[in-house]
C-alpha positions in Angstrom: 2.8 27.4 -19.8 4.5 24.2 -18.7 6.2 23.6 -22.1 9.3 25.7 -21.1 11.6 24.0 -18.6 13.3 26.4 -16.2 15.1 24.0 -13.9 18.5 22.8 -15.0 19.8 19.2 -14.5 22.0 19.9 -11.5 19.2 21.9 -9.8 16.8 19.1 -10.7 18.8 16.5 -8.8 19.2 18.9 -5.8 15.5 19.6 -5.6 14.6 15.9 -5.8 17.1 14.8 -3.2 16.4 17.8 -0.9 12.7 17.2 -1.2 13.0 13.6 -0.2 15.1 14.5 2.8 12.5 17.1 3.8 9.7 14.6 3.6 11.8 12.1 5.6 12.7 14.7 8.3 9.1 16.0 8.5 7.4 12.6 8.9 10.1 10.7 10.8 12.3 13.3 12.5 9.4 15.6 13.6 7.1 12.6 14.1 4.4 13.9 11.7 3.5 16.8 14.0 1.8 19.8 12.4 5.3 21.4 11.8 6.5 18.0 10.4 3.6 17.8 8.0 4.3 21.4 6.9 8.0 20.5 6.3 6.9 17.3 4.4 4.5 19.3 2.2 7.2 21.8 1.2 9.4 18.8 0.5 6.8 17.3 -1.8 6.5 20.6 -3.7 10.3 20.7 -4.1 10.4 17.2 -5.4 7.6 17.9 -7.9 9.3 21.0 -9.3 12.4 18.8 -9.8 10.5 16.0 -11.5 8.6 18.2 -13.9 11.6 20.6 -14.3 9.3 23.6 -14.0 9.1 26.0 -11.1 6.3 28.6 -11.1 8.2 30.9 -8.7 11.2 30.9 -11.0 9.0 31.6 -14.0 7.4 34.6 -12.3 10.8 36.1 -11.6 12.0 35.5 -15.1 14.8 33.2 -14.0 16.4 31.0 -16.6 18.3 27.7 -15.9 22.0 28.1 -15.6 22.7 24.7 -17.1 21.7 23.6 -20.6 18.2 21.9 -20.5 
């Protein structure tokens, strides 16, 4: 299941950077309120999909990466 990568290199960088920003905004900007923790959790998931180069939602929809893996 996880052997097929479906996140391209450009999208990988965008997911990692965007996830880091979401975690930062959730914990610092929203002062770790319940909404801030939710934003941070979504950011962690985004970072993880970038790091492992696999997105389950993209796999369910049948999406393939646009860049070469």
